[in-house]
C-alpha positions as CSV (number, residue, x, y, z in Angstrom):
1,M,49.2,120.8,114.3
2,E,51.8,122.3,116.6
3,E,52.0,118.9,118.3
4,N,52.3,117.1,115.2
5,T,55.2,119.4,114.1
6,N,56.8,119.1,117.6
7,V,56.6,115.2,117.5
8,N,58.1,115.2,113.5
9,V,61.1,117.6,115.1
10,Q,61.7,115.3,118.1
11,E,61.5,112.2,116.0
12,N,64.2,113.6,113.4
13,A,66.3,114.8,116.0
14,N,66.4,110.9,117.4
15,N,66.9,109.8,113.9
16,N,69.7,111.9,113.4
17,T,71.0,111.2,117.2
18,N,71.2,107.7,116.2
19,G,72.6,107.9,112.9
20,T,75.4,110.1,114.1
21,N,76.1,107.6,117.0
22,V,76.4,105.1,114.3
23,N,78.6,107.0,112.2
24,N,81.0,107.9,114.9
25,A,80.7,104.2,116.2
26,Q,82.1,103.3,112.7
27,I,84.8,106.2,112.6
28,A,85.9,104.9,116.2
29,K,86.2,101.3,114.8
30,Y,88.1,102.4,111.8
31,Q,90.6,104.4,113.6
32,K,90.9,101.5,115.9
33,L,92.0,99.7,113.2
34,S,94.6,102.3,111.8
35,T,95.8,102.7,115.2
36,A,96.4,98.6,115.5
37,S,97.8,98.8,111.7
38,L,100.4,101.3,113.0
39,I,101.3,99.4,115.8
40,L,101.3,96.2,114.0
41,G,103.6,97.5,111.5
42,I,106.3,98.8,114.0
43,V,105.9,95.1,115.8
44,S,106.7,93.4,112.7
45,I,110.3,95.8,112.1
46,V,110.8,95.4,115.5
47,T,110.6,91.4,115.2
48,A,111.9,91.3,111.7
49,C,114.5,88.3,113.0
50,I,111.8,86.6,114.0
51,S,110.4,85.8,110.7
52,Y,106.8,84.1,111.7
53,V,106.1,86.8,114.1
54,S,107.0,89.5,111.9
55,I,105.0,88.2,108.7
56,I,101.9,87.6,110.6
57,C,102.4,91.0,112.1
58,G,103.3,92.9,109.0
59,T,100.6,91.0,107.1
60,L,97.7,92.1,109.6
61,G,99.3,95.3,109.9
62,I,98.6,95.6,105.8
63,V,95.2,94.1,106.1
64,F,94.0,96.6,109.1
65,G,95.4,99.5,107.2
66,A,93.9,98.6,104.2
67,I,90.7,98.2,106.1
68,S,90.9,101.6,107.8
69,L,91.7,103.5,104.9
70,K,88.1,104.1,104.2
71,N,87.3,106.1,107.4
72,G,90.1,105.7,110.0
73,K,93.0,108.0,110.3
74,K,94.5,107.7,106.8
75,N,98.2,108.8,108.2
76,F,98.1,105.8,110.5
77,S,96.9,103.5,108.0
78,K,99.4,104.7,105.3
79,I,102.3,104.4,107.7
80,G,100.9,101.0,109.3
81,I,100.9,99.6,105.7
82,I,104.7,100.7,104.7
83,L,105.5,99.7,108.1
84,G,104.0,96.1,107.9
85,S,105.4,95.8,104.1
86,I,108.9,97.0,105.4
87,G,109.0,94.1,108.4
88,I,107.8,91.5,106.1
89,V,110.5,92.4,103.5
90,L,113.4,92.4,106.1
91,S,112.1,89.2,107.8
92,I,112.3,87.8,104.3
93,I,115.9,89.4,103.4
94,L,117.0,87.9,107.0
95,L,115.5,84.4,106.3
96,I,117.3,84.1,102.8
97,V,120.7,85.5,104.5
98,I,120.5,83.1,107.4
99,V,120.0,80.3,104.9
100,V,122.7,81.1,102.4
101,Y,125.2,81.3,105.4
102,S,123.8,78.1,107.0
103,V,124.4,76.2,103.7
104,N,127.8,77.8,103.1
105,F,128.9,77.3,106.6
106,F,127.7,73.1,106.3
107,M,129.4,72.7,102.7
108,D,132.7,74.2,104.4
109,L,132.1,71.8,107.1
110,L,131.6,69.2,104.6
111,R,134.8,69.9,102.7
112,A,136.9,69.7,106.1
113,I,135.6,66.6,106.9
114,A,136.4,65.5,103.5
115,R,139.9,66.7,103.8
116,A,140.6,65.3,107.1
117,G,139.4,61.9,106.7
């Protein structure tokens, strides 16, 4: 009877250890995603003048942050989502400003050519 009890205790210990390892592995994965979200959000803001890089990094930062909100570092995830959003918005604003000034410049150039010609 005692041998049966010892075997059951060892099996339960093994099951708990495996369950803990799986949970720790999942938590570590989500923590890595939340850290990646934060880093990609920062990169998105820093590279706002390069619109395609900023939009890609911002989008990935938002996606990773949303995924890692479950079990990861919630502060990093939230900050990563916020920074990714800010980076995307900055990039779009800068892109619009560049297009508007470019169109304005070329219109002025065409007017100057028309006056001279």
